[in-house]
C-alpha positions as CSV (number, residue, x, y, z in Angstrom):
1,M,-17.6,-15.5,-0.7
2,S,-20.2,-12.9,-1.6
3,D,-19.6,-13.7,-5.3
4,F,-20.8,-17.2,-4.8
5,L,-23.9,-16.0,-2.9
6,L,-25.0,-14.2,-6.1
7,L,-25.2,-17.5,-8.0
8,D,-28.6,-18.9,-8.9
9,C,-28.8,-22.0,-6.7
10,T,-32.4,-22.7,-7.6
11,G,-33.0,-26.5,-7.6
12,I,-29.7,-27.3,-6.0
13,E,-30.0,-28.6,-2.4
14,D,-26.8,-30.6,-1.8
15,F,-24.2,-27.9,-1.3
16,K,-22.6,-25.8,1.4
17,F,-20.7,-22.5,1.2
18,I,-18.0,-22.1,3.8
19,G,-16.6,-18.6,4.2
20,L,-13.2,-18.2,5.7
21,D,-11.7,-14.7,6.4
22,L,-9.6,-13.1,9.0
23,D,-11.6,-9.9,8.6
24,N,-14.8,-10.0,10.7
25,I,-16.4,-7.2,8.6
26,A,-16.1,-9.3,5.4
27,L,-17.7,-12.2,7.2
28,E,-20.6,-10.1,8.5
29,Q,-21.1,-8.8,4.9
30,A,-21.2,-12.3,3.6
31,K,-23.6,-13.4,6.3
32,A,-25.9,-10.5,5.4
33,N,-25.7,-11.5,1.7
34,A,-26.6,-15.1,2.6
35,L,-29.6,-13.9,4.6
36,I,-30.8,-11.6,1.7
37,K,-30.4,-14.5,-0.8
38,G,-32.1,-16.9,1.6
39,L,-29.1,-19.2,1.7
40,Q,-28.1,-18.9,5.3
41,Q,-28.9,-22.6,5.9
42,Y,-26.3,-23.5,3.3
43,C,-23.6,-21.4,4.8
44,E,-20.9,-21.6,7.5
45,F,-18.6,-18.8,8.4
46,Y,-15.3,-18.9,10.2
47,Q,-12.9,-16.1,11.3
48,V,-9.6,-17.7,10.7
49,D,-6.1,-17.0,9.3
50,A,-5.9,-18.7,5.9
51,W,-2.4,-19.9,6.7
52,K,-3.8,-21.8,9.8
53,I,-7.0,-23.4,8.3
54,E,-7.4,-27.0,9.4
55,F,-9.9,-28.6,7.0
56,Y,-8.3,-31.8,5.8
57,K,-9.8,-33.0,2.5
58,K,-13.0,-31.2,3.2
59,F,-13.6,-29.0,0.1
60,D,-14.5,-29.8,-3.5
61,L,-13.7,-26.2,-4.6
62,L,-11.6,-23.6,-2.8
63,V,-11.4,-20.0,-4.1
64,S,-8.8,-17.5,-3.0
65,N,-9.2,-14.0,-4.5
66,G,-6.2,-11.9,-3.5
67,L,-4.4,-13.3,-0.5
68,N,-1.2,-13.7,-2.6
69,I,-1.2,-10.0,-3.6
70,Y,-0.7,-9.0,0.1
71,E,2.3,-11.3,0.8
72,Q,5.7,-10.6,-0.7
73,D,7.4,-13.8,0.7
74,D,7.2,-16.5,-2.0
75,N,7.8,-19.3,0.6
76,K,4.7,-18.1,2.6
77,I,2.6,-18.2,-0.6
78,I,3.8,-21.8,-1.3
79,S,2.9,-22.6,2.3
80,L,-0.6,-21.1,1.8
81,Y,-1.1,-23.1,-1.4
82,Q,0.0,-26.3,0.4
83,R,-2.6,-25.6,3.1
84,F,-5.2,-25.2,0.4
85,F,-4.0,-28.5,-1.3
86,E,-4.5,-30.3,2.0
87,S,-7.9,-28.8,2.5
88,L,-9.2,-30.1,-0.9
89,N,-10.6,-33.6,-1.4
90,N,-8.8,-35.9,-3.9
91,T,-10.5,-34.3,-6.9
92,G,-10.5,-30.8,-5.5
93,V,-10.0,-27.6,-7.5
94,L,-8.4,-24.4,-6.4
95,I,-9.2,-21.1,-8.1
96,V,-6.7,-18.4,-7.4
97,S,-6.1,-15.0,-8.9
98,T,-3.0,-12.9,-9.2
99,I,-2.0,-9.4,-10.3
100,T,0.8,-9.7,-12.8
101,P,3.9,-7.4,-12.8
102,S,3.9,-4.2,-14.9
103,P,6.4,-3.6,-17.7
104,L,8.3,-1.4,-15.3
105,E,8.7,-4.4,-12.9
106,S,9.4,-7.1,-15.4
107,N,10.6,-7.5,-19.0
108,E,8.3,-10.5,-19.2
109,S,5.2,-8.5,-18.3
110,S,1.9,-9.8,-19.7
111,W,0.3,-6.4,-19.7
112,N,-1.2,-5.3,-23.0
113,M,-0.1,-1.7,-23.0
114,N,-1.9,-1.0,-26.3
115,L,-5.3,-1.5,-24.5
116,I,-4.4,0.2,-21.2
117,N,-5.3,3.9,-20.8
118,Q,-2.0,5.4,-19.6
119,E,-3.6,8.4,-17.9
120,N,-5.9,6.1,-15.9
121,L,-3.0,3.8,-15.0
122,H,-1.0,6.8,-13.7
123,L,-3.9,8.1,-11.7
124,Q,-4.5,4.6,-10.3
125,K,-0.9,4.4,-9.2
126,I,-1.1,7.8,-7.5
127,I,-4.3,7.0,-5.7
128,L,-3.5,3.4,-4.6
129,Q,0.3,3.6,-4.0
130,D,1.1,7.2,-3.1
131,F,-2.1,8.4,-1.4
132,L,-3.8,5.3,0.1
133,E,-0.6,3.3,0.5
134,V,-2.4,0.0,-0.3
135,K,-0.7,-3.2,0.8
136,F,-1.4,-5.3,-2.3
137,Q,1.9,-4.8,-4.1
138,A,3.1,-8.5,-4.4
139,R,2.7,-9.0,-8.1
140,R,3.6,-12.4,-9.6
141,S,3.7,-13.6,-13.2
142,I,1.4,-16.4,-14.3
143,Q,4.4,-18.6,-14.7
144,K,5.6,-17.8,-11.1
145,T,2.2,-18.5,-9.7
146,I,2.0,-21.9,-11.5
147,E,5.5,-22.8,-10.2
148,Q,4.4,-22.0,-6.7
149,L,1.2,-24.1,-7.2
150,K,3.3,-27.0,-8.5
151,E,5.5,-26.8,-5.4
152,A,2.4,-27.2,-3.4
153,Q,1.6,-30.4,-5.4
154,F,-1.1,-29.1,-7.8
155,S,-0.7,-30.7,-11.2
156,E,-3.2,-29.5,-13.8
157,F,-3.8,-25.8,-14.7
158,E,-6.1,-23.6,-16.7
159,I,-5.2,-20.0,-17.2
160,L,-7.9,-17.3,-17.6
161,P,-6.2,-14.0,-18.3
162,D,-8.1,-10.7,-18.5
163,S,-8.1,-8.8,-21.7
164,L,-5.5,-6.3,-20.4
165,G,-3.1,-9.0,-19.2
166,M,-3.0,-7.4,-15.7
167,F,-5.0,-9.9,-13.7
168,A,-5.1,-13.6,-14.2
169,T,-7.2,-16.4,-12.8
170,I,-5.7,-19.8,-12.5
171,I,-7.6,-23.0,-12.0
172,A,-5.4,-25.6,-10.3
173,H,-6.4,-29.3,-10.0
174,K,-5.1,-31.9,-7.5
């Protein structure tokens, strides 16, 4: 949510940011950013599990950066997207990001290996996977993510890949 708090909202008065996160530290950081930006009157914050949100047709726009990279179970991701679908109003939009599989994980990888620094990639793997044992290892292709969004009833899609083909943003419409 902090990304949205960096937007220039000058002259806009009819809006509300609603921050949802299970992590209280992330919520406290977002609250502090809202206070710094003078936007606290336009913000609400809830500590909640995204799979259990209960906002029926409340949102015009819902943004999820990264929940899908922590969950390996495809059915749980579809369930999450269905929950998001139910939370959006009739013309609502979901923006979701995904980390795509590497060429070692899939022959259909979208990674542009000609642009990726191999030494940095190897170092990143050592730091993130071997040393820090990070949990965001659920990589999905753009096509797989769109299939999951379709199963959750989303119908129109825009794909915004990064230049390296590693990280994609997908805009899904109801």
